[in-house]
C-alpha positions as a Markdown table, in Angstrom:
| # | Residue | x | y | z |
|---|---|---|---|---|
| 1 | Unk | 60.1 | 0.3 | 15.7 |
| 2 | Unk | 57.9 | 2.1 | 13.1 |
| 3 | Unk | 59.9 | 3.8 | 10.4 |
| 4 | Unk | 59.0 | 7.5 | 9.7 |
| 5 | Unk | 59.0 | 8.0 | 6.0 |
| 6 | Unk | 59.3 | 11.7 | 6.3 |
| 7 | Unk | 63.0 | 11.3 | 7.2 |
| 8 | Unk | 63.7 | 9.6 | 3.9 |
| 9 | Unk | 63.6 | 13.0 | 2.1 |
| 10 | Unk | 66.5 | 15.5 | 2.2 |
| 11 | Unk | 66.1 | 18.7 | 4.3 |
| 12 | Unk | 66.6 | 20.8 | 1.1 |
| 13 | Unk | 63.7 | 19.0 | -0.6 |
| 14 | Unk | 61.4 | 19.4 | 2.4 |
| 15 | Unk | 62.3 | 23.1 | 2.6 |
| 16 | Unk | 61.6 | 23.6 | -1.1 |
| 17 | Unk | 58.2 | 21.8 | -0.7 |
| 18 | Unk | 57.2 | 23.9 | 2.3 |
| 19 | Unk | 58.3 | 27.2 | 0.8 |
| 20 | Unk | 56.4 | 26.3 | -2.4 |
| 21 | Unk | 53.3 | 25.5 | -0.3 |
| 22 | Unk | 53.2 | 29.1 | 0.9 |
| 23 | Unk | 52.8 | 30.4 | -2.7 |
| 24 | Unk | 50.0 | 27.8 | -3.3 |
| 25 | Unk | 48.2 | 28.3 | 0.1 |
| 26 | Unk | 48.1 | 32.1 | 0.1 |
| 27 | Unk | 45.5 | 32.4 | -2.7 |
| 28 | Unk | 43.7 | 29.4 | -1.2 |
| 29 | Unk | 43.6 | 31.1 | 2.2 |
| 30 | Unk | 42.2 | 34.2 | 0.6 |
| 31 | Unk | 39.4 | 32.2 | -0.9 |
| 32 | Unk | 38.7 | 30.3 | 2.3 |
| 33 | Unk | 38.5 | 33.4 | 4.4 |
| 34 | Unk | 36.1 | 35.0 | 2.0 |
| 35 | Unk | 34.0 | 31.9 | 2.2 |
| 36 | Unk | 33.9 | 32.1 | 6.0 |
| 37 | Unk | 36.3 | 29.3 | 6.7 |
| 38 | Unk | 39.1 | 29.8 | 9.2 |
| 39 | Unk | 42.2 | 28.0 | 10.2 |
| 40 | Unk | 40.5 | 25.6 | 12.6 |
| 41 | Unk | 38.2 | 24.1 | 10.0 |
| 42 | Unk | 41.1 | 24.0 | 7.4 |
| 43 | Unk | 43.5 | 22.3 | 9.8 |
| 44 | Unk | 40.8 | 19.7 | 10.6 |
| 45 | Unk | 40.4 | 18.7 | 6.9 |
| 46 | Unk | 44.2 | 18.7 | 6.5 |
| 47 | Unk | 44.7 | 16.3 | 9.3 |
| 48 | Unk | 41.9 | 14.1 | 7.9 |
| 49 | Unk | 43.6 | 14.1 | 4.5 |
| 50 | Unk | 47.0 | 13.2 | 5.9 |
| 51 | Unk | 45.5 | 10.3 | 7.9 |
| 52 | Unk | 43.5 | 9.1 | 4.9 |
| 53 | Unk | 46.4 | 9.0 | 2.5 |
| 54 | Unk | 48.8 | 7.4 | 5.1 |
| 55 | Unk | 46.2 | 4.8 | 6.0 |
| 56 | Unk | 45.6 | 3.8 | 2.3 |
| 57 | Unk | 49.1 | 4.0 | 0.9 |
| 58 | Unk | 51.4 | 2.9 | 3.7 |
| 59 | Unk | 49.9 | -0.4 | 4.7 |
| 60 | Unk | 51.3 | -3.8 | 4.0 |
| 61 | Unk | 49.9 | -6.3 | 1.4 |
| 62 | Unk | 46.9 | -4.2 | 0.6 |
| 63 | Unk | 45.7 | -3.6 | 4.1 |
| 64 | Unk | 45.3 | -0.3 | 5.9 |
| 65 | Unk | 48.3 | 0.9 | 7.7 |
| 66 | Unk | 48.2 | 0.5 | 11.5 |
| 67 | Unk | 47.2 | 3.3 | 13.8 |
| 68 | Unk | 50.8 | 3.5 | 15.1 |
| 69 | Unk | 52.3 | 3.7 | 11.7 |
| 70 | Unk | 49.9 | 6.4 | 10.5 |
| 71 | Unk | 50.6 | 8.4 | 13.7 |
| 72 | Unk | 54.4 | 8.1 | 13.1 |
| 73 | Unk | 54.2 | 9.0 | 9.5 |
| 74 | Unk | 51.8 | 12.0 | 9.8 |
| 75 | Unk | 52.7 | 13.3 | 13.3 |
| 76 | Unk | 49.0 | 13.1 | 14.3 |
| 77 | Unk | 48.4 | 11.5 | 17.7 |
| 78 | Unk | 47.0 | 8.0 | 17.8 |
| 79 | Unk | 43.7 | 9.0 | 19.4 |
| 80 | Unk | 43.2 | 11.6 | 16.7 |
| 81 | Unk | 44.1 | 9.1 | 14.0 |
| 82 | Unk | 41.5 | 6.7 | 15.3 |
| 83 | Unk | 38.8 | 9.4 | 15.4 |
| 84 | Unk | 39.6 | 10.6 | 11.9 |
| 85 | Unk | 39.7 | 7.1 | 10.5 |
| 86 | Unk | 36.2 | 6.6 | 11.8 |
| 87 | Unk | 35.1 | 9.7 | 9.9 |
| 88 | Unk | 36.1 | 8.0 | 6.6 |
| 89 | Unk | 37.1 | 11.1 | 4.6 |
| 90 | Unk | 37.2 | 9.1 | 1.3 |
| 91 | Unk | 33.6 | 8.1 | 1.7 |
| 92 | Unk | 32.5 | 11.6 | 2.5 |
| 93 | Unk | 34.4 | 12.9 | -0.6 |
| 94 | Unk | 32.8 | 10.2 | -2.8 |
| 95 | Unk | 29.4 | 11.4 | -1.7 |
| 96 | Unk | 30.4 | 15.0 | -2.5 |
| 97 | Unk | 31.5 | 14.0 | -6.0 |
| 98 | Unk | 28.7 | 11.6 | -6.6 |
| 99 | Unk | 26.8 | 14.0 | -8.9 |
| 100 | Unk | 30.0 | 14.5 | -11.0 |
| 101 | Unk | 30.1 | 17.9 | -12.7 |
| 102 | Unk | 27.4 | 20.5 | -12.6 |
| 103 | Unk | 24.3 | 19.0 | -14.4 |
| 104 | Unk | 24.1 | 22.3 | -16.5 |
| 105 | Unk | 27.5 | 21.5 | -17.9 |
| 106 | Unk | 26.3 | 18.1 | -18.8 |
| 107 | Unk | 23.3 | 19.6 | -20.6 |
| 108 | Unk | 25.5 | 21.8 | -22.7 |
| 109 | Unk | 28.0 | 19.0 | -23.4 |
| 110 | Unk | 25.4 | 16.6 | -24.8 |
| 111 | Unk | 23.5 | 19.4 | -26.6 |
| 112 | Unk | 26.7 | 19.7 | -28.6 |
| 113 | Unk | 27.6 | 16.0 | -28.9 |
| 114 | Unk | 24.4 | 13.9 | -28.9 |
| 115 | Unk | 23.3 | 13.6 | -32.6 |
| 116 | Unk | 19.7 | 13.8 | -31.5 |
| 117 | Unk | 20.3 | 17.4 | -30.4 |
| 118 | Unk | 23.2 | 18.4 | -32.7 |
| 119 | Unk | 24.6 | 18.2 | -36.2 |
| 120 | Unk | 28.3 | 17.5 | -36.4 |
| 121 | Unk | 28.9 | 19.2 | -33.1 |
| 122 | Unk | 26.7 | 22.2 | -33.8 |
| 123 | Unk | 23.7 | 22.3 | -31.4 |
| 124 | Unk | 20.3 | 22.4 | -32.9 |
| 125 | Unk | 17.7 | 25.0 | -32.0 |
| 126 | Unk | 15.3 | 23.3 | -29.6 |
| 127 | Unk | 11.8 | 24.1 | -28.5 |
| 128 | Unk | 11.3 | 24.1 | -24.8 |
| 129 | Unk | 8.7 | 21.3 | -24.8 |
| 130 | Unk | 7.3 | 20.8 | -28.3 |
| 131 | Unk | 8.9 | 18.7 | -31.0 |
| 132 | Unk | 10.4 | 15.2 | -31.2 |
| 133 | Unk | 13.6 | 16.4 | -29.3 |
| 134 | Unk | 13.0 | 19.3 | -27.0 |
| 135 | Unk | 15.0 | 21.1 | -24.4 |
| 136 | Unk | 12.9 | 19.4 | -21.7 |
| 137 | Unk | 13.8 | 16.0 | -23.2 |
| 138 | Unk | 17.5 | 16.9 | -23.2 |
| 139 | Unk | 17.3 | 17.9 | -19.5 |
| 140 | Unk | 15.4 | 14.8 | -18.5 |
| 141 | Unk | 17.9 | 12.6 | -20.4 |
| 142 | Unk | 21.1 | 14.0 | -19.0 |
| 143 | Unk | 20.2 | 16.0 | -15.9 |
| 144 | Unk | 17.0 | 14.4 | -14.6 |
| 145 | Unk | 17.5 | 15.7 | -11.0 |
| 146 | Unk | 16.7 | 19.3 | -12.0 |
| 147 | Unk | 13.6 | 20.8 | -13.5 |
| 148 | Unk | 13.7 | 22.0 | -17.2 |
| 149 | Unk | 12.4 | 25.5 | -16.1 |
| 150 | Unk | 15.2 | 25.8 | -13.5 |
| 151 | Unk | 17.8 | 24.7 | -16.1 |
| 152 | Unk | 16.5 | 27.2 | -18.7 |
| 153 | Unk | 16.5 | 30.1 | -16.2 |
| 154 | Unk | 20.1 | 29.5 | -15.0 |
| 155 | Unk | 21.6 | 28.8 | -18.4 |
| 156 | Unk | 20.0 | 32.0 | -19.7 |
| 157 | Unk | 21.3 | 34.0 | -16.7 |
| 158 | Unk | 24.8 | 32.7 | -17.3 |
| 159 | Unk | 24.7 | 33.6 | -21.0 |
| 160 | Unk | 25.1 | 30.0 | -22.2 |
| 161 | Unk | 21.7 | 29.9 | -24.1 |
| 162 | Unk | 19.5 | 32.4 | -25.8 |
| 163 | Unk | 15.7 | 32.2 | -26.3 |
| 164 | Unk | 13.7 | 33.8 | -29.0 |
| 165 | Unk | 10.1 | 34.9 | -28.8 |
| 166 | Unk | 8.8 | 31.8 | -30.5 |
| 167 | Unk | 10.1 | 29.7 | -27.6 |
| 168 | Unk | 13.1 | 28.4 | -29.5 |
| 169 | Unk | 16.3 | 28.0 | -27.5 |
| 170 | Unk | 19.8 | 28.1 | -28.9 |
| 171 | Unk | 23.1 | 27.2 | -27.1 |
| 172 | Unk | 25.7 | 29.9 | -27.6 |
| 173 | Unk | 28.3 | 28.6 | -25.2 |
| 174 | Unk | 29.7 | 25.1 | -24.7 |
| 175 | Unk | 30.3 | 25.4 | -21.0 |
| 176 | Unk | 28.4 | 26.7 | -18.0 |
| 177 | Unk | 30.0 | 29.2 | -15.7 |
| 178 | Unk | 28.1 | 29.9 | -12.4 |
| 179 | Unk | 26.9 | 33.4 | -12.0 |
| 180 | Unk | 27.8 | 33.6 | -8.3 |
| 181 | Unk | 30.0 | 31.9 | -5.7 |
| 182 | Unk | 27.8 | 29.0 | -4.6 |
| 183 | Unk | 28.2 | 25.3 | -4.0 |
| 184 | Unk | 28.5 | 24.5 | -7.7 |
| 185 | Unk | 31.1 | 27.2 | -8.3 |
| 186 | Unk | 33.2 | 25.7 | -5.4 |
| 187 | Unk | 32.7 | 22.3 | -6.9 |
| 188 | Unk | 34.0 | 23.4 | -10.2 |
| 189 | Unk | 37.0 | 25.2 | -8.6 |
| 190 | Unk | 37.9 | 22.2 | -6.4 |
| 191 | Unk | 37.6 | 19.9 | -9.4 |
| 192 | Unk | 40.4 | 21.9 | -11.1 |
| 193 | Unk | 42.6 | 22.0 | -8.0 |
| 194 | Unk | 42.1 | 18.3 | -7.3 |
| 195 | Unk | 43.0 | 17.3 | -10.8 |
| 196 | Unk | 46.2 | 19.4 | -11.2 |
| 197 | Unk | 47.4 | 18.3 | -7.8 |
| 198 | Unk | 46.7 | 14.6 | -8.8 |
| 199 | Unk | 48.7 | 15.0 | -12.0 |
| 200 | Unk | 51.7 | 16.7 | -10.1 |
| 201 | Unk | 51.7 | 14.0 | -7.4 |
| 202 | Unk | 51.5 | 11.2 | -10.0 |
| 203 | Unk | 54.4 | 12.7 | -11.9 |
| 204 | Unk | 56.5 | 13.0 | -8.8 |
| 205 | Unk | 55.8 | 9.3 | -7.9 |
| 206 | Unk | 56.7 | 7.9 | -11.3 |
| 207 | Unk | 59.8 | 10.1 | -11.6 |
| 208 | Unk | 61.0 | 8.9 | -8.2 |
| 209 | Unk | 60.4 | 5.2 | -9.3 |
| 210 | Unk | 61.4 | 5.3 | -12.9 |
| 211 | Unk | 63.6 | 8.3 | -13.4 |
| 212 | Unk | 63.2 | 11.5 | -15.4 |
| 213 | Unk | 63.0 | 9.6 | -18.7 |
| 214 | Unk | 59.9 | 7.8 | -17.8 |
| 215 | Unk | 57.1 | 7.7 | -20.3 |
| 216 | Unk | 54.4 | 7.1 | -17.7 |
| 217 | Unk | 54.1 | 10.7 | -16.6 |
| 218 | Unk | 51.0 | 12.8 | -17.3 |
| 219 | Unk | 51.0 | 15.9 | -19.4 |
| 220 | Unk | 51.7 | 19.1 | -17.4 |
| 221 | Unk | 53.1 | 22.0 | -19.5 |
| 222 | Unk | 53.0 | 25.8 | -19.5 |
| 223 | Unk | 54.2 | 28.8 | -21.5 |
| 224 | Unk | 55.3 | 31.6 | -19.2 |
| 225 | Unk | 57.2 | 34.9 | -19.2 |
| 226 | Unk | 58.2 | 37.7 | -16.9 |
| 227 | Unk | 59.5 | 40.0 | -19.6 |
| 228 | Unk | 56.5 | 41.6 | -21.4 |
| 229 | Unk | 54.5 | 44.8 | -20.9 |
| 230 | Unk | 51.0 | 45.1 | -19.5 |
| 231 | Unk | 49.7 | 45.7 | -23.1 |
| 232 | Unk | 51.4 | 42.5 | -24.4 |
| 233 | Unk | 50.1 | 40.6 | -21.4 |
| 234 | Unk | 46.6 | 41.7 | -22.4 |
| 235 | Unk | 47.2 | 40.5 | -26.0 |
| 236 | Unk | 48.6 | 37.2 | -24.7 |
| 237 | Unk | 45.5 | 36.6 | -22.6 |
| 238 | Unk | 43.2 | 37.1 | -25.6 |
| 239 | Unk | 45.3 | 34.8 | -27.8 |
| 240 | Unk | 45.6 | 32.1 | -25.2 |
| 241 | Unk | 41.9 | 32.1 | -24.5 |
| 242 | Unk | 41.1 | 31.9 | -28.2 |
| 243 | Unk | 43.6 | 29.0 | -28.8 |
| 244 | Unk | 42.5 | 27.2 | -25.6 |
| 245 | Unk | 38.8 | 27.4 | -26.7 |
| 246 | Unk | 39.6 | 26.0 | -30.1 |
| 247 | Unk | 41.5 | 23.0 | -28.5 |
| 248 | Unk | 38.8 | 22.3 | -25.9 |
| 249 | Unk | 36.1 | 22.4 | -28.5 |
| 250 | Unk | 38.0 | 19.7 | -30.5 |
| 251 | Unk | 38.6 | 17.6 | -27.4 |
| 252 | Unk | 35.0 | 17.9 | -26.2 |
| 253 | Unk | 33.7 | 16.8 | -29.6 |
| 254 | Unk | 36.1 | 13.8 | -29.6 |
| 255 | Unk | 34.9 | 12.9 | -26.0 |
| 256 | Unk | 31.2 | 13.1 | -27.1 |
| 257 | Unk | 31.9 | 10.7 | -30.0 |
| 258 | Unk | 33.7 | 8.2 | -27.9 |
| 259 | Unk | 31.1 | 8.4 | -25.1 |
| 260 | Unk | 28.4 | 7.1 | -27.5 |
| 261 | Unk | 30.6 | 4.2 | -28.6 |
| 262 | Unk | 32.0 | 3.2 | -25.3 |
| 263 | Unk | 28.8 | 3.5 | -23.3 |
| 264 | Unk | 27.0 | 1.3 | -25.7 |
| 265 | Unk | 29.7 | -1.3 | -25.1 |
| 266 | Unk | 29.7 | -0.8 | -21.4 |
| 267 | Unk | 26.0 | -1.5 | -21.2 |
| 268 | Unk | 26.6 | -5.0 | -22.5 |
| 269 | Unk | 29.8 | -5.5 | -20.5 |
| 270 | Unk | 28.7 | -4.8 | -16.9 |
| 271 | Unk | 32.1 | -5.5 | -15.4 |
| 272 | Unk | 34.0 | -3.5 | -18.0 |
| 273 | Unk | 36.2 | -0.9 | -16.2 |
| 274 | Unk | 35.5 | 2.8 | -16.7 |
| 275 | Unk | 38.0 | 5.7 | -16.5 |
| 276 | Unk | 37.6 | 9.4 | -15.6 |
| 277 | Unk | 40.0 | 11.5 | -17.6 |
| 278 | Unk | 40.2 | 15.0 | -19.0 |
| 279 | Unk | 42.3 | 17.9 | -20.1 |
| 280 | Unk | 42.2 | 21.4 | -18.7 |
| 281 | Unk | 43.9 | 24.7 | -19.3 |
| 282 | Unk | 44.1 | 27.9 | -17.3 |
| 283 | Unk | 45.5 | 31.4 | -17.6 |
| 284 | Unk | 47.5 | 33.0 | -14.8 |
| 285 | Unk | 48.8 | 36.6 | -14.3 |
| 286 | Unk | 50.3 | 38.6 | -11.5 |
| 287 | Unk | 52.3 | 41.8 | -10.9 |
| 288 | Unk | 56.0 | 41.6 | -10.4 |
């Protein structure tokens, strides 16, 4: 008989999780509906996610879990499990994330961190084409899939760079923010949601295994109040954005320095493992 792991959790815990999901899913549903995605499409990707996780994490001795076990754990019928496993959600996701972050973000990051294009974290003014190190060279080096003209146009439109009459370009922001809701905007948003969810799930796993005193959890903190006025909330938003920007600039500079060191080593050690890691902050506010 296949054991259903859903029954290992107490009803009160399950109820708390389900109630909490409502608070999380409502703003997500708002975004999905505005993007033209209805419940049918959403439920399909939800089933695929459940099947993918159950297949990968509930097998025995490193093998995929059986169709019957996945069906029992998730509540998805066996025929549907078979169909969804053939779709290989993980592979599709890997293709989606293959280009990593927006190439325009990469351009700005390395404009601030590569010593060929910056001085101690301060981006150098660059000519578009002329000079030993130009904007076109920067784009070719770190975002070769897009044309320099297209990168210049979008970065100017977003306010990340300014260009003077003598064809000299200056970076005035460290990060690129899309000017409209498009594929790249969605990619950025999902990147944030994916990572905060991954951190929360990791912490839940290690606390369940090792107890609340574990040192293997990942940082997840917040400062929050329900007892200030609208004017004070406005002041807090300005303060939090200022402090967050200062911290992120320090961290991004540190990342740039380590990237140069580590990538030089990784080029000589082809089998050396690589890690994807980062640190994000966000501001939230709602009426009560």
